[in-house]
C-alpha positions as CSV (number, residue, x, y, z in Angstrom):
1,M,217.2,4.3,208.8
2,T,220.1,2.3,207.4
3,G,218.5,2.2,203.9
4,F,218.0,5.9,203.9
5,H,221.6,6.5,205.1
6,E,222.9,4.2,202.3
7,L,220.7,6.1,199.8
8,Y,222.1,9.4,201.0
9,E,225.7,8.2,201.0
10,R,225.4,6.8,197.5
11,Y,223.5,9.6,195.7
12,S,224.0,12.9,197.7
13,R,227.1,13.9,195.7
14,D,225.3,13.3,192.4
15,V,222.3,15.3,193.5
16,Y,224.5,18.2,194.8
17,R,226.5,18.3,191.5
18,F,223.3,18.3,189.5
19,A,221.8,21.1,191.7
20,L,225.1,23.1,191.4
21,Y,225.0,22.9,187.6
22,L,221.4,24.0,187.6
23,S,221.8,26.9,190.0
24,G,225.4,27.9,189.7
25,D,225.3,28.6,193.4
26,P,227.0,26.3,195.9
27,A,224.8,27.4,198.8
28,L,221.6,26.9,196.9
29,A,222.9,23.5,195.7
30,D,223.4,22.5,199.3
31,D,219.8,23.6,200.1
32,V,218.4,21.8,197.1
33,T,220.3,18.6,198.0
34,S,219.1,18.8,201.6
35,E,215.5,19.4,200.6
36,T,215.6,16.6,198.1
37,F,216.5,14.1,200.7
38,I,214.1,15.5,203.2
39,R,211.3,14.9,200.7
40,V,212.4,11.4,200.1
41,W,212.6,10.7,203.8
42,S,209.1,12.1,204.5
43,S,207.5,10.6,201.4
44,P,204.9,8.0,202.1
45,E,205.7,6.3,198.8
46,P,208.6,3.8,198.7
47,V,211.6,4.6,196.5
48,R,211.8,2.4,193.4
49,M,215.4,1.4,193.4
50,A,215.4,0.7,189.6
51,T,215.0,4.4,188.9
52,V,216.2,6.0,192.1
53,K,218.8,8.3,190.5
54,A,216.3,9.7,188.0
55,Y,213.8,10.0,190.8
56,L,216.2,12.0,193.0
57,L,217.3,14.3,190.2
58,T,213.6,15.0,189.3
59,I,213.0,16.0,192.9
60,A,216.1,18.1,192.9
61,R,215.0,19.8,189.7
62,N,211.5,20.5,191.1
63,V,213.0,21.9,194.4
64,W,215.3,24.1,192.4
65,L,212.4,25.4,190.2
66,M,210.4,26.3,193.4
67,E,213.4,28.2,194.8
68,R,213.8,30.0,191.5
69,R,210.2,30.9,191.3
70,R,210.3,32.3,194.9
71,G,213.1,34.6,193.8
72,S,215.1,33.7,196.8
73,R,218.4,33.5,195.0
74,R,221.3,34.3,197.3
75,Q,224.0,36.7,196.3
76,D,227.1,34.9,195.2
77,L,230.0,35.0,197.7
78,D,233.3,33.6,196.6
79,E,234.5,31.9,199.7
80,T,236.9,29.6,198.1
81,L,240.5,30.0,198.9
82,P,243.0,29.4,196.1
83,D,245.1,26.2,196.3
84,P,248.5,27.4,197.6
85,S,250.3,24.7,195.5
86,A,248.9,25.9,192.2
87,T,249.9,29.0,190.4
88,V,247.7,32.1,190.4
89,L,247.5,31.9,186.6
90,R,246.3,28.3,186.6
91,N,243.7,29.1,189.2
92,L,242.5,32.1,187.1
93,E,242.3,30.0,184.0
94,M,240.3,27.2,185.8
95,K,237.9,29.8,187.3
96,N,237.4,31.5,184.0
97,E,236.7,28.2,182.3
98,L,234.2,27.2,185.0
99,D,232.5,30.6,184.8
100,R,232.1,30.2,181.0
101,V,230.6,26.8,181.4
102,L,228.2,27.9,184.1
103,R,227.2,31.0,182.1
104,G,226.6,28.8,179.1
105,L,224.5,26.4,181.1
106,Q,222.5,29.3,182.5
107,E,221.7,30.5,179.0
108,L,220.1,27.2,178.1
109,P,216.4,26.7,178.6
110,E,215.7,25.0,181.9
111,V,214.5,21.7,180.4
112,D,217.4,21.5,178.0
113,R,219.9,22.2,180.7
114,A,218.3,19.5,183.0
115,A,218.4,17.0,180.1
116,L,222.0,17.8,179.2
117,L,223.2,17.5,182.8
118,M,221.3,14.3,183.4
119,R,222.9,12.8,180.3
120,A,226.5,14.3,180.4
121,E,227.1,14.7,184.1
122,E,225.0,12.0,185.7
123,G,225.3,9.4,182.8
124,L,221.6,8.6,182.8
125,A,220.1,6.8,179.8
126,Y,217.8,8.8,177.5
127,E,214.9,6.6,178.7
128,E,215.6,7.5,182.3
129,I,215.8,11.2,181.4
130,A,212.5,11.0,179.5
131,L,210.9,9.4,182.5
132,A,212.3,12.1,184.9
133,L,211.2,15.0,182.7
134,S,208.0,13.5,181.4
135,L,209.0,13.8,177.8
136,P,209.3,11.4,174.9
137,V,212.7,9.8,174.4
138,V,213.1,11.3,170.9
139,T,212.5,14.8,172.3
140,V,215.1,14.2,175.0
141,K,217.6,13.2,172.4
142,V,216.9,16.3,170.4
143,K,217.1,18.6,173.4
144,V,220.5,17.1,174.6
145,H,221.9,17.4,171.0
146,R,220.7,21.0,170.6
147,A,222.0,21.9,174.1
148,R,225.4,20.6,173.3
149,L,225.5,22.6,170.0
150,K,224.4,25.8,171.8
151,L,227.0,25.4,174.5
152,A,229.7,24.9,171.8
153,R,228.5,28.0,170.0
154,I,228.5,30.0,173.3
155,R,232.0,28.7,174.0
156,D,233.3,29.6,170.6
157,Q,231.8,33.1,170.7
158,E,233.6,33.8,174.0
159,V,236.9,32.3,172.8
160,F,236.7,34.0,169.4
161,P,234.5,37.1,169.8
162,R,233.4,38.8,166.6
């Protein structure tokens, strides 16, 4: 039990953040995170500690894909309260920037989005991403590069509309 608790304490925030970037929905990200660790807990196979982060993110991605296929997306409810110490304008700017990033991520193909998030947000090596997504390393590098370019184009189009 201690090993699982340590695994959860060490990686649950990373799995949640990855699920949030994939889904754009905090409630769904919570569900994906929980289901990921339930699957690890109930798996008869031992976790290989050398690749544990890639393994957990792969499970999270698969859980998210299943949820998406089921069509059980929950309606977004904005339950966050603004920080009273920050100005309203600053909060609005931060929310708009986050919305732009999340919209841009949602426009990327699923595999490209997963590869980009594993690299940029989770800091995984291309080899680990390739293993997690069952793709050649060269393909992963190309997907990450193209995803970055597409996000930059999306951002530029929103900032400087034609």
